Structures are given as C-alpha cells and as structure tokens.
C-alpha positions in Angstrom: 84.0 101.0 87.0 84.3 98.3 89.6 83.8 94.8 88.3 85.2 92.0 90.3 84.8 90.1 93.5 87.8 88.7 95.5 87.0 85.9 97.9 90.4 84.7 99.1 92.9 87.4 100.1 95.0 87.3 103.3 95.6 90.6 105.1 99.2 89.6 105.8 99.9 88.8 102.2 98.1 91.8 100.8 100.8 94.3 101.4 102.7 95.0 98.2 106.5 95.0 98.5 107.0 98.8 98.0 104.4 99.7 100.7 106.0 97.3 103.1 109.5 98.6 102.4 108.4 102.2 103.0 106.8 101.2 106.3 110.0 99.5 107.5 111.9 102.5 106.4 109.7 105.0 108.2 109.7 102.8 111.3 113.5 102.5 111.1 113.0 98.7 111.3 116.0 96.4 111.4 114.4 94.6 108.4 115.8 97.3 106.1 119.3 96.8 107.3 119.2 93.1 106.1 118.9 94.2 102.5 121.2 96.4 100.3 118.3 98.1 98.7 114.6 97.8 97.8 115.3 95.6 94.8 117.0 93.0 97.0 114.0 93.1 99.4 111.5 92.7 96.6 113.4 89.7 95.2 113.4 88.0 98.7 109.8 88.8 99.4 108.3 87.7 96.1 110.5 84.8 94.9 109.1 81.2 94.8 109.6 78.9 97.8 110.1 75.2 97.9 107.2 74.2 100.1 104.0 75.7 101.5 105.4 75.8 105.0 108.5 77.8 103.8 106.1 80.1 102.0 103.9 80.6 105.0 106.9 81.8 107.1 106.7 85.1 105.1 103.4 85.9 106.8 105.1 86.2 110.1 107.2 89.0 108.7 104.1 91.1 108.1 102.0 89.9 111.0 104.6 91.2 113.4 104.1 94.8 112.2 100.4 94.7 111.6 99.7 96.1 115.1 96.6 98.0 116.1 98.6 101.2 115.5 99.8 100.2 112.0 96.8 98.4 110.6 95.0 101.6 109.4 98.0 102.4 107.2 98.2 99.0 105.7 94.5 98.5 105.1 94.0 102.0 103.6 96.8 101.3 101.1 95.3 97.9 100.3 91.9 99.4 99.6 93.3 102.1 97.4 95.1 99.6 95.3 92.2 97.2 95.1 89.9 100.0 93.9 92.2 101.8 91.5 94.2 99.0 90.0 91.9 95.9 90.4 88.4 97.3 89.9 87.1 95.4 92.9 83.5 95.8 93.8 83.7 93.2 96.7 86.6 92.1 98.9 86.8 89.5 101.7 89.9 90.0 103.8 91.0 87.0 105.9 93.4 87.0 108.8 94.0 85.6 112.3 93.2 88.4 114.7 95.1 86.8 117.6 98.4 87.1 115.6 97.9 90.9 115.5 97.7 91.3 119.2 100.7 92.3 121.4 102.9 89.3 122.0 103.9 90.4 125.5 100.4 89.8 126.8 99.1 86.6 128.2 96.8 84.4 126.1 93.6 85.6 127.9 94.5 89.2 127.4 95.4 88.6 123.7 92.0 86.9 123.2 90.3 90.0 124.7 92.3 92.3 122.4 91.1 90.5 119.2 87.9 92.5 119.0 89.7 95.7 118.8 91.8 94.4 115.9 88.6 93.3 114.0 87.1 96.7 114.6 90.2 98.6 113.4 90.3 96.5 110.2 86.6 97.0 109.7 86.7 100.8 110.0 89.9 101.1 108.0 88.5 99.1 105.1 85.4 101.2 104.7 86.5 104.4 102.9 84.2 106.6 101.0 86.8 107.4 98.3 87.1 103.6 97.6 83.6 102.3 97.7 84.2 98.5 97.8 81.9 96.2 99.8 84.2 94.6 102.3 84.0 92.0 105.0 86.3 89.9 107.1 86.9 86.2 107.4 88.5 85.3 110.7 91.0 82.4 110.5 91.5 79.8 113.1 95.0 78.5 112.9 96.5 75.0 112.9 99.3 76.2 115.3 97.1 77.9 117.8 95.5 76.1 120.8 91.9 75.1 121.0 90.9 77.9 123.4 92.2 80.6 121.0 90.5 79.0 117.9 87.2 78.7 119.8 87.4 82.4 120.8 88.0 83.3 117.2 84.7 81.5 116.3 82.9 83.3 119.1 84.3 86.6 118.0 83.1 86.0 114.4 79.6 85.4 115.6 79.7 88.4 117.9 80.8 90.9 115.2 78.6 90.3 112.1 78.9 94.0 111.2 82.5 93.3 110.2 82.8 89.5 109.9 81.1 87.3 107.3 82.7 83.9 108.0 85.5 81.8 109.4 88.4 79.9 108.0 91.1 77.4 109.0 94.7 78.3 108.0 98.3 77.5 108.9 99.0 74.8 106.3 96.6 71.9 105.6 99.3 69.3 106.2 99.1 70.1 109.9 95.5 69.3 110.5 95.7 65.5 110.9 96.6 65.2 114.6 93.8 67.6 115.6 91.2 66.7 113.0 88.4 65.9 115.5 89.1 69.2 117.2 88.7 71.2 114.0 85.6 69.2 113.0 84.1 70.2 116.4 85.0 73.8 115.9 83.4 73.9 112.4 80.3 72.2 113.7 80.1 74.8 116.5 80.5 77.6 113.9 77.7 76.2 111.8 75.5 76.0 114.9 76.0 79.7 115.3 75.0 80.4 111.7 78.4 81.3 110.5 79.6 81.0 106.9 82.5 78.6 106.6 85.5 78.1 104.3 88.8 76.4 105.0 92.2 75.8 103.5 91.8 72.2 102.3 93.0 70.0 99.5 95.6 72.6 98.6 98.5 70.1 98.9 98.6 66.3 98.6 99.1 66.1 102.4 96.0 68.2 103.1 93.2 66.0 101.9 90.6 65.5 104.6 87.2 64.5 103.3 85.9 64.5 106.9 86.0 68.3 106.9 84.2 68.8 103.6 80.6 68.6 105.0 81.2 71.6 107.2 82.5 73.9 104.5 80.4 76.2 102.3 83.5 77.1 100.2 86.9 75.4 99.9 90.1 77.4 100.1 92.1 76.2 97.1 90.8 72.6 96.9 92.8 71.9 93.7 93.7 68.4 94.8 90.1 67.3 94.6 89.9 67.6 90.8 93.5 66.5 90.4 93.6 63.5 92.7 90.0 62.9 93.9 87.6 63.7 91.1 85.2 61.2 92.5 84.3 63.9 95.1 83.2 66.5 92.5 79.6 65.3 92.3 79.4 65.7 96.1 80.7 69.2 95.9 78.3 70.1 93.1 75.3 68.8 95.0 76.4 70.8 98.1 76.9 74.0 96.0 80.5 74.3 97.3 82.8 76.6 95.5 86.6 76.3 95.1 88.7 79.4 95.8 91.5 78.8 93.3 94.6 81.0 93.5 96.8 80.3 90.5 100.0 82.1 91.3 100.1 80.6 94.8 100.7 77.1 93.6 103.8 78.2 91.6 105.1 80.2 94.6 104.7 77.3 97.0 106.0 74.5 94.7 102.6 72.8 94.8 102.5 72.9 90.9 105.3 73.1 88.4 103.3 74.9 85.7 100.1 77.0 85.5 99.0 74.7 82.7 98.4 72.0 85.3 95.3 74.0 86.4 93.6 73.2 83.1 92.6 69.8 84.5 91.3 71.6 87.6 89.0 73.9 85.6 88.0 71.4 83.0 86.9 68.7 85.6 85.1 71.2 87.8 83.2 72.8 84.9 82.3 69.4 83.6 81.0 68.4 87.1 79.1 71.6 87.7 81.5 72.8 90.5 81.9 76.5 90.7 85.4 78.1 90.8 86.2 81.6 92.0 89.6 82.9 90.8 91.4 84.6 93.6 94.9 86.1 94.5 95.4 84.7 98.0 98.4 86.9 98.7 98.4 89.7 96.1 101.2 91.7 97.7 103.4 88.7 98.5 103.1 87.7 94.8 103.2 91.2 93.5 100.3 90.1 91.3 96.8 91.6 91.2 93.5 89.9 90.4 93.3 91.0 86.7 96.7 89.5 86.1 95.5 86.2 87.5 92.7 86.3 84.9 95.1 87.3 82.1 97.6 84.6 83.0 94.9 81.8 82.9 93.7 83.1 79.5 97.1 83.5 77.9 98.2 80.1 79.0 95.0 78.5 77.6 93.9 77.2 80.9 90.5 78.7 80.4 88.6 80.7 77.7 86.6 83.9 78.1 83.4 82.1 78.7 85.0 80.1 81.6 86.5 83.4 82.9 83.1 85.1 82.9 81.5 82.0 84.7 84.2 82.2 87.4 83.8 85.9 87.8 80.0 85.4 88.2 80.6 82.5 90.7 82.7 84.8 92.9 79.7 87.2 93.4 77.3 84.3 93.8 79.3 82.7 96.6 80.4 85.9 98.3 79.3 85.7 101.9 78.5 89.4 102.3 77.4 90.5 98.9 73.9 92.0 99.2 73.0 92.4 95.6 71.3 89.6 93.6 73.5 90.1 90.6 76.8 91.5 89.8 77.3 94.8 87.9 77.4 94.2 84.2 81.0 94.0 83.2 82.8 95.3 80.1 83.8 91.6 79.5 80.1 90.7 79.2 79.5 93.5 76.7 82.6 92.5 74.7 81.5 88.9 74.5 78.0 89.9 73.3 79.5 92.3 70.7 81.9 89.6 69.5 79.1 87.1 69.2 76.9 89.5 67.3 79.7 90.3 64.8 80.3 86.6 64.3 
C-alpha cells in the first residue's frame, strides 16, 4: 500500500551507494579504482561532511554520470526502491537539467539539450509496475549564469507534462551577490504561473527575507524557527510549507543533534506553519523516508499526531497531486484504534 508523499528529493542524491557502485563497475569507471572495495566507497559516499559546500561537492560525482544514456537506469532503480521500500504515492524529483548535458558542448547547445533530459527523466519515472505519481522540479543554480537559469525557468513553463515547479539550489550562502537577479527570476517564474520553492534559511548564512514572498514552499527553512521565529506568522498567513530534511543537517554539520529539530517543529506547529518531512538525498544518506519518520519519533522530536500532520501536509502542498485527499494510511487507522482502546 502506497502511503507517503516526498516533496524534496534530488535526482543526484537519490542513487543509493550500491546502485552507484554497480554502475561504476559496469562502466569500468576510474572511480572504482580509487577504493579498495564497496565498503570503502560506501563509507566515503555517506559519511558526514563539515560544511554544506563540502557536502554539495558529492553531487558532482553523480551529475557527471547521469547522462542522457544513463538516466533511465538510475531513475528506474530509484522508482523501484521508492515504491517497494518507501511506500511512496507521490514523488517530486528535483535537479538542474543543464548539469546533465554534455560538457563538451557550448552553453547555447547545452541549453537546447536540456529539454531532452527532462523528457528522459519524465518517461523513465512513469513505470506501470511502480505506480507513483511523479513530477519534476527544475533547479536554477547559484553557480550558473543568468542566461542558463532563465532558460531553466522557460523550460519548466514549456513542459508542464513533466515539470511542476522550479527551485534554486547550489548552497544558500552563495545567493547574496546575485540576490536581485534571483528575485527577478522568481518574479518571472510566478508571472508564468509556475510553482516555486527554493533552498533558503537552511544555514545561518542563507537567510534572505527578500526571497520569501516569491516562494510557495521553502526548501529546508529551519533557520526561520531557530533564529527568526518572528517570521513564522508571515509564513502561516501565506500558507508556506517548510521542506524539512532531518538527516541532511547532521550530514552537513548544520546541526549537531537531531534533537535540535524539536524547536523547529514545536515553533512551527504553534504558529500554524506546515512542515513536510523529506529525505533530500536519500541515496547519499543511505536513509529512506520511513526512517526519517522513525528517527524523529524515537528521538522524541515529534509524536505520532505531529507525524500524521506532517504526512498530510506533504500531500496538501504537493505541486502535482491531483487528488483532494491522501489515501487513508495504516498510521491513521492505528491512531484511531489506539484512541478507541484508551
């Protein structure tokens, strides 16, 4: 039975270590020669990093091999795992299509090649044996030039059959020098009727209130309840949802302990701000969505009622979810049974 919605998962970070290792092995990649065995590779791939920038460098390892030819392999394995092991009913995959185009091409030709990448991902993610509702969020990138990011917005608007929104990625600490440019791009996206989210308020260096009015959801956003709780009423009034990815903050050194998220959940629930619990990079973490739920529960960050509220919020804020209410979950049934017994 499929039960859950995942709103924040990167295509590059979705490949579990074993699948990636097998691909490198079959492709006779030089990557394999750098490690004595699979266990050494898995340790390198999944261990915590000191900073978000150091962590994001791992994406380049996967982006370089997610070519037009290889993407069906990676996406089909991703969908299989999401359906069988995570019980997903809905999945939004986000990525920067420009970074999957051939590097030897000029910028203009790479921009033209992005549409093929989006179509390949779209086709590969719609498999009859794994009936998950899927859509793509195309990521602008803080390290890409304006012309490329503008083309990404235009592509998102041109391919609604595969794309449900846009994002801004690349590390929120790098937005400051181009803030007006990114505001203009988001304003343009909204004028085209696009759904918007963005990596924002993930780190203490990535707090830009100027971008908040242009976002329908906020990628991470944990520094709002932690450092700027005065903004929470504004988020509640705008019906903005935080996409909270617990394991990420431990892997990037943003938080020292998962218990620090209790303040995030408590303040958001008190203020009426929705939270969707997400994985961000399930493969890179070797952690699937149900484990994120279990970890928050076992560390007393949230209770079962808060978990159910977050699960429901994920469907409610899903950009491409066509049904008015989520399937009834076993969790809901268990809660009602427990209450009736009590």
